[in-house]
Each structure stands twice: as structure tokens, then as C-alpha cells.
C-alpha atoms as an extended CHARMM CRD file, in Angstrom:
* protein
*
        87  EXT
         1         1  MET       CA             68.9150000000       95.3200000000      186.9570000000  PROA      1               0.0000000000
         2         2  ARG       CA             65.7390000000       96.2990000000      188.5960000000  PROA      2               0.0000000000
         3         3  GLY       CA             65.3260000000       98.5410000000      191.7880000000  PROA      3               0.0000000000
         4         4  GLN       CA             66.8410000000      101.4860000000      193.2330000000  PROA      4               0.0000000000
         5         5  LEU       CA             70.1570000000      102.8460000000      193.1160000000  PROA      5               0.0000000000
         6         6  THR       CA             71.8400000000      104.7050000000      195.9730000000  PROA      6               0.0000000000
         7         7  SER       CA             75.3100000000      106.5410000000      196.5740000000  PROA      7               0.0000000000
         8         8  ALA       CA             75.9240000000      107.8430000000      192.9320000000  PROA      8               0.0000000000
         9         9  VAL       CA             79.2630000000      109.3410000000      192.2970000000  PROA      9               0.0000000000
        10        10  PRO       CA             80.6040000000      110.8710000000      189.1090000000  PROA      10              0.0000000000
        11        11  ALA       CA             83.4120000000      108.6950000000      187.6250000000  PROA      11              0.0000000000
        12        12  ARG       CA             85.1590000000      108.5970000000      184.2260000000  PROA      12              0.0000000000
        13        13  GLY       CA             82.6490000000      107.4560000000      181.7050000000  PROA      13              0.0000000000
        14        14  GLY       CA             79.5080000000      108.3710000000      183.8010000000  PROA      14              0.0000000000
        15        15  MET       CA             78.0230000000      107.9290000000      187.2210000000  PROA      15              0.0000000000
        16        16  VAL       CA             78.9080000000      104.7900000000      189.3660000000  PROA      16              0.0000000000
        17        17  ALA       CA             76.2930000000      103.7950000000      191.8760000000  PROA      17              0.0000000000
        18        18  ALA       CA             75.2310000000      101.1440000000      194.4800000000  PROA      18              0.0000000000
        19        19  GLY       CA             72.4440000000       98.8550000000      193.6120000000  PROA      19              0.0000000000
        20        20  ALA       CA             71.2950000000       95.6970000000      195.3840000000  PROA      20              0.0000000000
        21        21  GLY       CA             74.1930000000       93.2180000000      195.2980000000  PROA      21              0.0000000000
        22        22  SER       CA             76.2070000000       95.0960000000      192.7230000000  PROA      22              0.0000000000
        23        23  LEU       CA             78.1000000000       98.2350000000      191.6980000000  PROA      23              0.0000000000
        24        24  VAL       CA             76.8540000000       99.6410000000      188.5430000000  PROA      24              0.0000000000
        25        25  GLN       CA             77.6260000000      102.3970000000      185.9470000000  PROA      25              0.0000000000
        26        26  VAL       CA             74.6940000000      104.3980000000      184.8080000000  PROA      26              0.0000000000
        27        27  LEU       CA             75.1030000000      104.8370000000      180.9530000000  PROA      27              0.0000000000
        28        28  ALA       CA             73.3670000000      107.1030000000      178.6000000000  PROA      28              0.0000000000
        29        29  GLY       CA             69.6070000000      107.0430000000      178.3900000000  PROA      29              0.0000000000
        30        30  GLY       CA             69.7970000000      105.5460000000      181.9250000000  PROA      30              0.0000000000
        31        31  ARG       CA             70.9960000000      102.1590000000      181.0240000000  PROA      31              0.0000000000
        32        32  LEU       CA             73.0220000000      100.2470000000      183.6090000000  PROA      32              0.0000000000
        33        33  ARG       CA             76.0500000000       98.2000000000      183.1670000000  PROA      33              0.0000000000
        34        34  ARG       CA             77.0990000000       95.9780000000      186.2460000000  PROA      34              0.0000000000
        35        35  LEU       CA             80.6770000000       96.6130000000      187.0270000000  PROA      35              0.0000000000
        36        36  ALA       CA             81.0980000000       94.1890000000      190.0620000000  PROA      36              0.0000000000
        37        37  ALA       CA             79.1040000000       91.9290000000      192.3350000000  PROA      37              0.0000000000
        38        38  THR       CA             78.9420000000       92.9280000000      196.0560000000  PROA      38              0.0000000000
        39        39  ALA       CA             77.6610000000       91.5540000000      199.2890000000  PROA      39              0.0000000000
        40        40  GLY       CA             74.3000000000       93.5020000000      199.6700000000  PROA      40              0.0000000000
        41        41  VAL       CA             74.3330000000       97.3060000000      198.8310000000  PROA      41              0.0000000000
        42        42  PRO       CA             77.8120000000       98.6160000000      198.5820000000  PROA      42              0.0000000000
        43        43  PHE       CA             78.1780000000      102.1180000000      200.3690000000  PROA      43              0.0000000000
        44        44  GLU       CA             80.9140000000      104.8710000000      201.0710000000  PROA      44              0.0000000000
        45        45  LEU       CA             81.6450000000      104.8520000000      197.3700000000  PROA      45              0.0000000000
        46        46  ARG       CA             84.9280000000      106.9460000000      196.5500000000  PROA      46              0.0000000000
        47        47  VAL       CA             86.3720000000      107.5330000000      193.1750000000  PROA      47              0.0000000000
        48        48  ASP       CA             90.1210000000      107.4610000000      192.9620000000  PROA      48              0.0000000000
        49        49  SER       CA             92.5010000000      109.4660000000      190.7230000000  PROA      49              0.0000000000
        50        50  ARG       CA             92.7560000000      106.6020000000      188.2760000000  PROA      50              0.0000000000
        51        51  GLY       CA             88.9880000000      106.2380000000      187.6610000000  PROA      51              0.0000000000
        52        52  GLY       CA             88.5740000000      103.1600000000      190.0060000000  PROA      52              0.0000000000
        53        53  VAL       CA             86.0870000000      103.0460000000      192.9820000000  PROA      53              0.0000000000
        54        54  ALA       CA             86.7420000000      102.3660000000      196.5380000000  PROA      54              0.0000000000
        55        55  PHE       CA             83.8040000000      101.0530000000      198.6990000000  PROA      55              0.0000000000
        56        56  LEU       CA             82.4090000000       99.2730000000      201.8460000000  PROA      56              0.0000000000
        57        57  ASP       CA             80.0240000000       96.3040000000      201.6240000000  PROA      57              0.0000000000
        58        58  ASP       CA             78.7110000000       94.4030000000      204.6660000000  PROA      58              0.0000000000
        59        59  VAL       CA             79.1400000000       90.5650000000      205.1670000000  PROA      59              0.0000000000
        60        60  LYS       CA             77.2590000000       89.4980000000      208.1240000000  PROA      60              0.0000000000
        61        61  GLY       CA             78.2400000000       92.5810000000      210.1090000000  PROA      61              0.0000000000
        62        62  THR       CA             81.7910000000       92.5750000000      208.9810000000  PROA      62              0.0000000000
        63        63  ALA       CA             82.5390000000       95.4620000000      206.5770000000  PROA      63              0.0000000000
        64        64  ARG       CA             84.8150000000       94.7780000000      203.5760000000  PROA      64              0.0000000000
        65        65  VAL       CA             87.0200000000       97.4710000000      202.1460000000  PROA      65              0.0000000000
        66        66  ARG       CA             87.0910000000       96.9700000000      198.5400000000  PROA      66              0.0000000000
        67        67  HSD       CA             88.4160000000       98.4170000000      195.5090000000  PROA      67              0.0000000000
        68        68  LEU       CA             87.3860000000       98.1770000000      191.7160000000  PROA      68              0.0000000000
        69        69  ALA       CA             90.1830000000       99.1350000000      189.3130000000  PROA      69              0.0000000000
        70        70  ARG       CA             88.8960000000      101.0550000000      186.1900000000  PROA      70              0.0000000000
        71        71  GLY       CA             88.2060000000       98.5010000000      183.6110000000  PROA      71              0.0000000000
        72        72  ALA       CA             88.5000000000       95.5530000000      185.9900000000  PROA      72              0.0000000000
        73        73  GLY       CA             85.9080000000       92.8260000000      186.1310000000  PROA      73              0.0000000000
        74        74  SER       CA             85.8150000000       92.2190000000      189.7660000000  PROA      74              0.0000000000
        75        75  ALA       CA             86.6640000000       94.2830000000      193.0440000000  PROA      75              0.0000000000
        76        76  THR       CA             89.3810000000       93.3780000000      195.2640000000  PROA      76              0.0000000000
        77        77  THR       CA             89.1780000000       93.2850000000      198.9380000000  PROA      77              0.0000000000
        78        78  LEU       CA             91.7580000000       95.4790000000      200.6830000000  PROA      78              0.0000000000
        79        79  GLY       CA             90.8260000000       94.8960000000      204.3120000000  PROA      79              0.0000000000
        80        80  THR       CA             87.9270000000       93.8200000000      206.7610000000  PROA      80              0.0000000000
        81        81  GLY       CA             86.7340000000       94.9990000000      210.0970000000  PROA      81              0.0000000000
        82        82  THR       CA             83.5790000000       95.6560000000      212.1640000000  PROA      82              0.0000000000
        83        83  LEU       CA             81.3970000000       98.1190000000      210.7570000000  PROA      83              0.0000000000
        84        84  ALA       CA             81.9720000000      100.6350000000      213.7310000000  PROA      84              0.0000000000
        85        85  ARG       CA             85.7200000000      100.4820000000      213.1610000000  PROA      85              0.0000000000
        86        86  SER       CA             86.1680000000      100.4930000000      209.6300000000  PROA      86              0.0000000000
        87        87  ALA       CA             83.5520000000      103.2610000000      208.2980000000  PROA      87              0.0000000000
């Protein structure tokens, strides 16, 4: 993955951050591991008590509330709404 990362949060196993079109884990030496595909840059990252990550992404003006369980290969959509109402 090339480019910039944002919204990094500490999680089990290292930092988790938002990149263009993905949620990534920052590994030793700055290497990146893609955790899940997203629509655009995910935001409002929150780590849960089990090591998963909840976040929002924007699909054409609609926010999706998503969750990536620790060890899962893809995120689950928990809900949707307008950006003004769900953030």
C-alpha cells in the first residue's frame, strides 16, 4: 500500500490505521498489512474490548457503521445513515 495513513489507534498486535480504501495494521518496521477493504478512507476508528475495530466509511454520502472482528478477513456492516446523523 502506498500513500498516507490517518486516524491511527492502538490495538492488540500494533496500530490500526485508515488508508485510502482500506483499514490497515502497522507492523514492525512500518510494514502494513491490509485488514479490510473500505469505501474511501475509513474514519472514527474505535477499538473494542475484544481487539476488533469499529469505524465509519462513506458510500456516496451515506455513512456505513462497520465492525472488523479481531482475526476476521472482512468487516461487517452494522448500520447506515446520513453522515450528519450517524457520526
